[in-house]
C-alpha positions as a printed NumPy array, in Angstrom:
array([[110.067, 115.096,  -5.022],
       [111.265, 118.57 ,  -5.91 ],
       [111.245, 121.05 ,  -3.009],
       [108.89 , 123.977,  -3.534],
       [110.176, 127.444,  -2.67 ],
       [108.589, 130.86 ,  -2.343],
       [111.421, 133.226,  -3.104],
       [114.321, 131.535,  -1.337],
       [112.193, 130.013,   1.451],
       [111.255, 126.334,   1.202],
       [107.556, 125.551,   1.664],
       [106.821, 122.991,   4.374],
       [105.37 , 119.748,   3.044],
       [102.306, 118.594,   4.991],
       [ 99.944, 115.635,   4.72 ],
       [ 96.827, 117.732,   5.248],
       [ 95.443, 121.156,   6.076],
       [ 92.147, 122.954,   6.597],
       [ 91.037, 125.561,   4.066],
       [ 87.704, 127.381,   4.381],
       [ 86.5  , 124.717,   6.8  ],
       [ 87.351, 121.814,   4.497],
       [ 90.092, 119.306,   5.24 ],
       [ 92.405, 118.683,   2.289],
       [ 94.813, 115.749,   2.406],
       [ 97.826, 114.88 ,   0.295],
       [ 96.147, 111.681,  -0.928],
       [ 92.79 , 113.405,  -1.706],
       [ 91.053, 111.358,   1.006],
       [ 87.553, 112.744,   1.622],
       [ 86.785, 110.402,   4.524],
       [ 88.745, 112.596,   6.939],
       [ 86.749, 115.673,   5.927],
       [ 83.405, 113.839,   6.054],
       [ 84.2  , 112.319,   9.466],
       [ 85.108, 115.753,  10.798],
       [ 81.867, 117.268,   9.482],
       [ 79.796, 114.453,  10.984],
       [ 81.544, 114.941,  14.319],
       [ 80.81 , 118.672,  14.278],
       [ 77.163, 118.011,  13.388],
       [ 76.769, 115.517,  16.232],
       [ 78.322, 118.019,  18.636],
       [ 75.913, 120.775,  17.574],
       [ 72.86 , 118.514,  17.783],
       [ 73.985, 117.277,  21.198],
       [ 74.349, 120.838,  22.448],
       [ 70.778, 121.543,  21.274],
       [ 69.261, 118.447,  22.932],
       [ 67.828, 120.517,  25.788],
       [ 66.144, 122.841,  23.299],
       [ 64.649, 120.019,  21.208],
       [ 63.291, 118.239,  24.321],
       [ 61.966, 121.351,  26.06 ],
       [ 58.205, 121.612,  26.542],
       [ 58.588, 125.356,  27.19 ],
       [ 59.529, 126.142,  23.59 ],
       [ 56.839, 126.059,  20.922],
       [ 57.214, 123.476,  18.172],
       [ 56.903, 126.265,  15.577],
       [ 60.021, 127.939,  16.989],
       [ 61.916, 124.644,  16.985],
       [ 60.961, 124.094,  13.34 ],
       [ 61.992, 127.648,  12.459],
       [ 65.384, 127.175,  14.146],
       [ 65.896, 123.848,  12.389],
       [ 64.992, 125.239,   8.974],
       [ 66.954, 128.475,   9.282],
       [ 70.102, 127.172,  10.957],
       [ 70.494, 123.556,   9.978],
       [ 68.796, 123.181,   6.604],
       [ 70.215, 126.473,   5.321],
       [ 73.704, 125.355,   6.324],
       [ 73.273, 122.058,   4.468],
       [ 71.908, 123.834,   1.392],
       [ 74.888, 126.201,   1.342],
       [ 77.273, 123.245,   1.548],
       [ 75.698, 121.428,  -1.402],
       [ 75.262, 124.591,  -3.455],
       [ 71.501, 125.003,  -3.528]])
């Protein structure tokens, strides 16, 4: 492999990096990125468990939060 330089400085070769929230790997493996996204989604849903289970919050508000935060995020990711 030919070393890449910017000016006279060699560029460090890495096996992966994060760019705009997406994980890019040297072998174009998407499983790492998908696994990371699933993990983040599970973490967010887990942190909202109290909200979803609360009887003190109206179902309409829960639906509004779900649609505006979660569905909108998914739609932005898939380009809709």
